[in-house]
C-alpha positions in Angstrom: 20.4 7.9 5.0 19.0 4.5 5.9 18.2 1.6 3.6 17.3 -2.0 3.5 18.0 -4.8 1.1 15.7 -7.5 -0.1 14.9 -9.8 -3.0 12.1 -9.5 -5.6 9.4 -12.0 -4.8 6.1 -12.5 -6.6 4.5 -9.8 -8.8 0.8 -9.3 -8.9 -1.2 -7.2 -11.3 -4.8 -6.4 -10.5 -7.6 -4.8 -12.4 -10.0 -3.3 -9.9 -13.4 -2.7 -11.4 -15.9 0.2 -11.3 -17.6 0.5 -7.9 -15.1 -1.8 -6.1 -13.2 -0.5 -3.0 -9.5 -0.2 -4.1 -8.1 -0.7 -0.6 -10.2 -3.8 0.1 -9.3 -5.3 -3.3 -5.6 -5.1 -2.4 -6.2 -6.6 1.1 -8.2 -9.4 -0.5 -5.4 -10.2 -2.9 -3.1 -10.5 0.2 -5.5 -12.9 1.8 -6.0 -15.0 -1.3 -2.3 -15.2 -2.1 -1.2 -15.9 1.5 1.0 -12.8 1.7 2.5 -13.1 5.2 1.6 -9.6 6.3 -1.4 -7.6 5.4 -0.3 -4.8 3.1 0.1 -1.4 4.5 -1.5 0.8 1.9 -0.3 4.4 1.9 -1.6 6.2 -1.1 -1.3 9.9 -1.9 -3.4 10.9 -4.9 -5.8 13.4 -6.4 -8.8 12.0 -8.1 -11.8 13.9 -9.4 -14.9 13.9 -11.5 -17.0 16.9 -12.1 -17.1 19.0 -8.9 -16.2 16.1 -6.7 -12.5 15.9 -5.9 -10.5 13.8 -3.4 -7.0 14.8 -2.6 -4.5 13.6 0.0 -3.8 10.4 1.7 -6.4 7.7 1.0 -6.6 5.4 4.0 -10.1 4.1 4.7 -12.0 3.7 1.5 -11.6 4.5 -2.2 -14.4 3.6 -4.6 -13.1 3.0 -8.1 -14.5 4.9 -11.0 -14.3 2.9 -14.3 -11.1 0.9 -13.5 -7.8 1.1 -11.7 -4.7 -1.0 -12.5 -2.6 -2.0 -9.5 0.9 -3.5 -9.4 2.0 -5.2 -6.2 5.6 -6.3 -5.7 6.4 -8.7 -2.9 9.9 -8.0 -1.4 11.4 -10.9 0.6 14.3 -10.9 3.0 13.7 -7.3 4.0 13.1 -6.3 7.6 11.3 -3.0 7.4 8.3 -1.3 9.1 6.8 2.0 9.9 7.4 3.2 13.5 6.8 6.5 15.2 9.8 8.8 14.9 9.9 11.3 17.8 12.1 13.7 15.9 9.8 13.8 12.8 6.5 13.5 14.8 5.2 10.8 12.4 5.5 7.1 11.5 8.5 6.7 9.3 10.0 3.7 7.5 12.7 2.0 9.5 14.9 -1.1 8.9 16.5 -3.9 10.8 15.5 -6.5 13.4 12.2 -6.0 15.1 10.7 -3.8 12.4 8.5 -6.2 10.6 
């Protein structure tokens, strides 16, 4: 097991409207609020309407249907980042100096 420790910083609640890009809205919040690092958005979901369904990891674009509520918690004093793990063969969360 690995873990990191930080402090609760600011809390943001967004209402993303119909037709807006969910990922761009969160990135815009980070820009407007001077969040030090651009958020890394890693979202696994299944969304659908009618015969159109999107399932998996949404990374590039996600157009909102009706409305999405987003909660963003800023964590301060935590050195963490995603780095490639040879053993797992994927980017995994790691902690400590040099991981931000």
